[in-house]
N, C-alpha and C positions, 0 to 999 in steps of 0.2 A: 502617361499620353507624355510626347518629347513640352515640357514648358516652351510660348513660343520665345521667350526669351532666356536660355542658360547659362549660367553664373562657374557653375560646375566645369571645368575644361576637359575632368576624364581622367587626368595626371598625375591627383595629387595638389594642382593647383588650381583658383580659378580668377574672373577675372571681375571687375567694377564695371557697372554696380552688378550690386548680388539683389539687389531685390531694385527691375527697373523701371515701373508705377510708382504712384505716390503714396506712398509710407512717410506723410511728413512728422516730421518732429521725433524721428522714433527713439524710444529708451526702451531698455533691457535686463534680462533680471539671469540669471543660472542659478537652476533648483537640481543639485540631483545634476548628471550627467545633459540636463533636457537646458534651453533657453531659448525664452518666453518672450517676444517683442510688443509693443503697442506704438500708437503713432496718434499724430492727431485727426479727426473725424468732420470738427467743426461743425456744422448745422444739417449733417447727415443723421439717418439711422437707419437702423441699429448703429450706434456709434462706440468709440473707442474698439479698432481689431484688437485682436489678441494671434497672435503669431508666433510656429512653434519653427526650431532646429534642434538637432543634434550636432552641428558643424558650424554653426555663423552664416550658409551659403544658401543649404539648398534648407527653403520655408513653405512648411504650410499654413494655412489660416482655419485653425480650430475655433474660430467665433468673435463673439464681440460682447462686451463687458457690460454695455449701456445700450439698454431694450430703449428707452424713450428718454429725450431729452429733456431735463429741466431748467426752470419752472414750462411743464409744456405746454400752454397758452401760446408763448414768445413762440413757440419753434412747432404753429401748426402751417403757418407757412414759411417757406424756404426763406433761409439766413447762410447763403451759399458763405461766407466768409469771416464768420460768428460761431460764437456755440462752444466746442473741444475744443481747447488750445494745448497746445504743447506739453500730455500728459508724463509722470512719471509712473515709471513698475520698478517696484519692489515686491521683497519680501521677509515678512519680520513678523517673529514671534505666533510660527507654524501659518499664517496666512498670505495672501499676495494680496497687494495696497496701489491701487492708482489710485495719484492726485491729478488736478488738473487747470487751471484757471478761467474762465468764463470772463472774460474781459468786461461782458457788460453785469457781470452781476456776482463774483467772487471767487472761489477757489474753492472747492470742489473735492472730495473723499472718496471713495467703495472701497470695501474690502470685499474677500471673500476664501475658503478655504482650500477651494481648486480650482485649478486657473478658469474651467468650465464652466463656473458656477456649482451654485446662485453665491450670482452677488449680489450689498447691500443694496440697497435704495444710498442714491446722491444725497450726501450730507454737505452743509452748508458752511465747510471750520471758515473759511473770514469771507465776512460779506464786501461790496466795494465796487467800486470803477479800477478799472483797469490795472485788477492783481493779474497774471499769467504767468507760463509757466511757474508753476507752483511742483516741486522736489521735496521732500521729507529725507527725513535720514534718523535711524534707532541703531546709537551708540553701544555696540556692545562690552566695550571697557568700562561703558562707565553706568551705563543701564539711561542714559536721557534719551530723550527724542530731540527731533529739529527738525525746522521748515524753513526753506527761502524762497522767496519769490521776486521776481522782474516787475517791469509796469509796462505799461502801453501809454502812451501821453495824448497819443486820440482821446481816451478818456480820463483821463488822472491829472496831465499838464504833466507827467513826471517821465523819465525816462534815464536811461544809461547810469544805474545803482539796480542793487539788492539788497534786499530786505531781507532778517532774519529771528525767527522770532526759536525758543523754549518752549517744545507740545509735546501733549498728554501723550504716553506710552499707546495709548485706545485709539488714537488718531482724530480725536472731536472734540477736543481744546489746544487754545496756544495761551500759554501761561503770560504772557507777556505783553507788552505794545507792540513791539517788532522795534526792529535798528538798523539804520542801514549801514552794513558790514564791509561792502563795496562800493565805493562811488568810484564810475567811470571817469566822472566829470577830473576829477582827480589826477587820471592818468594819464601824462601828453600822446596823443595819438588815438585815443582810445575811444567809441562811440560806438551808440547802437547798443549797449551791454547787456544780453537778454540771454536766455534759454541755460538757464546754472542749472549742475543736477550736479549735486553735495553728497562726501564718500568720507569717508575715514583709510587712511592707509600709512602705516610706518607711523602714527603719532602723531601724524597732521591733521587736521580740515582739509579737502582739496571739495574746490568748487571747478571744474570743468566748466564754460561757458564759450559764446561766441560772442562776436562787436563786429562793426563794422560793414554792416549790412548782410542780407541775406543772400545777393550776388555778388558781393565783392570782398565781403570781410576773413574773417581768419575763426581759428580757434583758440580761446587764450585757458590758461590755467593758473591756479590760484591756489597757498595755501599760506595756512596760518596756524599755530600749538594750542589757540583758542578760537573757539566758534566766531565770538565777536568781534578777533582781527584783533592786531593786525595782519594783514593778507599782502602776501608779495606774490608777483603775477606774471607771467612767460607766455609769448604767445608758441606755440605744440605745435600750429598745422597750419600751414597758407599755398593757397596755389602755388606758386616758387612758378616753376618751370613750366607745371602742367595745365592743363586743359580743363581741369576740375575749378570751377568759379562756385566761390564760399572759401573756404567749404565752413558747413555751414553745424549748427548743434545736434550732437546726440547724447551716448551713454559708454560709458565703461564697461569690460566685464570680465573676469576673471575665469576661464577655461579647470574645471578639475586637472588638467594634465597642468596647469599653473601656469598657464598660460597672459596674457595678455591681450585682449581688442578693443577696438572703438568704432560704434557706426553714427553715422553721421548721411548728414542728407548734403546735395547739391542740387539745385535750383535747377530748372530748365524746361522753361516757357509753358507750356502748353502739355509738357509730360508729367506739370508737378516736381513735384522735391524725391528724389530720385533716393538712393541708400547706397551707402557706399562702406567697406570692411577694410578696417587699416588695423595692420601690427600694430603695435604698442612696450617699449619697455620701457625703461631705467635710466638715467645717465647718475653720471658718481656723484650730482649734487644732488639727488635723489628729483629731480623731475620727467614726467614724462617725454617720450619721444614717440612720434605719430606715422604712423606710413614709412618714408625713404628718408629717414633723416628730415622730419618737419613737413614732406611734400606728400600728396597720395598717392598709392601705388595704381597701376591697371592693372598688371594681375602680378600674384603674390602666391606661393604655400597655402596651401589649405591650411588651418587648425588643428591642433590634435589630436582625436576624435575619434566616435565609433562613423567607421563608412554609412556612408545614407547616402539612399536611389536620389538621384534628381531628382528638381521636387522644385515646384514654383508655386506660392497662390490658387487656383482655381479661375479657371476663367470660365472655359464647356459649360453649357448648364442644358439639358437634356428637359429639366422642369418634372423630373420621375413624380405622376400625381399630385398635380396640380403646381407646385410645388419652386419657391426657386433655394438656390443656393445659395450658403452664406457668400458671397461673392458681393450681393447684390446688398446696396443699401437704397432707401426711398429718401428723397431731396428735402422731407420733413419729417415729423412723427406723422406715423399713418395710422388710419381710417379705418374702421372696419366699414368693407362692402368694396376698398379699391382692385380684388382680387373675387374669384370664383373658383369654392373648391369645387373638385368633382375629381373622379377616381380615374382618368384617363393620364398622358402627358400632355403638356406642355400646359403653358401660364395661361388662365386668362382672365385678362385685364379686364372691370367694366372700364363704357367710355363714362368716365365719370364725368359732369356737368357743367360747366365752371365759364364764365366770361372770359375767362384767361388763357383759352387756350389757344394763341393765334401770338404767345410767349411762351414758351415754354418755360424759361427761367424764373418764373413765378407760379409752375405750379407744382404745389406737394408731391403728387403721385407718379415722380418719372422713377422710375426704378433706373438707378446708375449699376454703373460700376466704371476704376480706373485703367487708366490706356497703357498696356498689363507691354506694353516695350515700342522702341522708340520705330520700326516696322511693324506692321502682321494685316492683317485681315480678316475682317468681322462681317458675316452670314448670318441671319436666321430667317427663318418661315416666318411669315405674315398674314392671318387671313382676319377682314372686316367682316365682323356676324351682325352687326346694325343693321337697320333699314331707317334710320334716323337721319334727317338730312343735315350735314355738316359733322356728324362721327367721325373720327379721325384717329388713326393710329400707325406708330411707326419706329424707328431706331434712328437716335436720335449722336451727334456728337454735340458735347452740349457745355458751353464755357462762356464767358462775357458776352461773344458772339455765340449762335449757334445754325448749328444743321441739317437736319433730318430727310427724310427719304419713308413715307409709309403708304397708308391707303385714304382713300378720302369719299365719304358716299356724298352725291350732286345731289340740288336741287330736284334736278330730275330722277332722281331714284339707282342712277348707274353711278358704280364705284370704276373712281381713277386713279391711277398712281401719281403719285406726288411729290416735287422735291422742293423744299421752301428751305429759307435761312433769312438771318435776322444779323445786322451789327449790332458790334455792341453800343451804338447812341442810338439806335433805334428802339424802336416801341412795339412794331407789331412786323412779322414777316411778309415778305415775298417770294415771288415765285423764282427760282435756282433754275426751275425748263420747265415749259411747257404738259400740264397734264398730257397722260396721257389713258386710252383704253383699261381697266383689266377684271373683265368681262366673270373671271370664275371670282372675284371675290378676295382672286390672295396673290400673294407675291414670294417671292426667294428674294431679300434686301442683302444690299454687300455695301459697306466701304474698305478701301485699299486705303492704308496709310503707310504715307510713304517717308520717310528723313525732313524734321523739320513739321512736321505732325502737318503734310496737305495732306485732305482726306480727297479721294474720287466713290463717287457714288456710282450705284448700277443698280439695276434691278431686272427679274425675271417674273413677267405676269404671263406666261403660259408659251413664249414664243424663243425663247432663249435669252439667255443676260445679253441687256442694253446698257453700255452709259447714259449715266445720267444729270446735266449740270455741268458748267467751271470747275477747278477745284479747290477744294473750301481750304483757307489753313484757320485751323483750330487755334484756340484761345484760351490760356489761363481766366479763373476769378482773381480776385485780390489773395493772395497767400494759396490758392485751392488752382492745381490742376484739369482742363479741360475733364469731360466723361464720355465714358456713352452708357447710353440712357434708350430704354424701350417705356412706350406711356399711349394710351387711349385717352381720348378726348371726346365731351359733346357738346353743343351750345349749350344756355341753359332751357329748363325746364321743369315738367314733370312727368315722376315714374322713367322708368327705368330706362336707356340709352342706348340697351344692347352691350354687347362685348368685342374684345379681339382677341386672337391666340395665339402667341406667341409659341414656337417653334424648334428644337433645333441647335440651337444657340450657337455657333463656333470662332472659334478666334483660331487664327493660322499663322 
């Protein structure tokens, strides 16, 4: 199936972004002829997505490394902008490693022999508030291992500096108290230094790290002969004359053909942080040169790599056997009973009883996936199989503001099509359009998304597709793009509140 966003132009070139969805804070590693990428997943579960490519342009989602967020009790309810921040993906000593900073708990790591797992349980390597953007390095020249991380001022009161540690090779122990190895306050014009990625190249320790803010900053490079410094710095990628704001943090990778490339993100509002691929070379002084002489490229020759079919992370889902695909994540750690196993196709969700049913931002049992492109249309079939007054289910665009269209059982026993929304400051939803009858208790729901994440809602309850309500402008959360979501809920009470079945989820 042709992806809704196609980065591979089919003539040996590609266009940016190579991943047009919210794969925030990407990091990448090469293992043989394969490339693997992970990204921030914040408070959603499963976390730490794992993407695979053979050419850095065409990507597929192969799984997640983190089944549940820890501490588990802290993520029983949605914490949309917390959790897993800016992971680093590495391969050393025959294992894959992922390190990340949770701004409220500290630096964690997990590892696995194979990228598809099983992955070890999260190990808290360094406890503390405001420890973010952690990256390890195994130095094959000396046998030593190191860690660098940044700071979140919101938790620690510290920002604009990078801290380095010596680390045991098993990644379980830090061997010193830590040293500030780069202090951005001492560099004229630099601020909000964060997102470090640590490398060894050509006899130097390298730190690639952005500064200047997510939407307005630049990508920096630092180098030193000694891990503890002193480091010299240079701006190696900036917006310049292009429309690529940021450009912000990412990872450097060298291909088997010996080419160097840099993957980074661009903040695009409700679409989240989309991923760009930049060619990378080295100047006569040994500094990296990214993009077109330090500015992002819009189109470029593809990396020299084996041919790969045009591909993008999956979006569509027929829910075979009642199971959902890898592209879906819950808005909090999942609990038993949110879905119902059955032998047919279609996702059967229990109408979970909750007092927060009228604010989707507070529900842990919303099943979500990223907005997959700038413009697209999403459709899904819904059948409400609940006799409980107030039971509801639907298709949502979920962010700091939200809007959804779906079915609700009324106090009179009738099922109606409803379309509701809530603004960022609102604590409860309200009607975006008058309810209308859905006598069969079924509907085909549709959302058309155009440039600027402007969403137009439609539904077919048996008498043909009809538009519903005004245009809704999707909004991000802090750090997180808007999401597509499926949910089923019911008012508080005892016993089962019935189910809702979603089928034939498609994005075109």
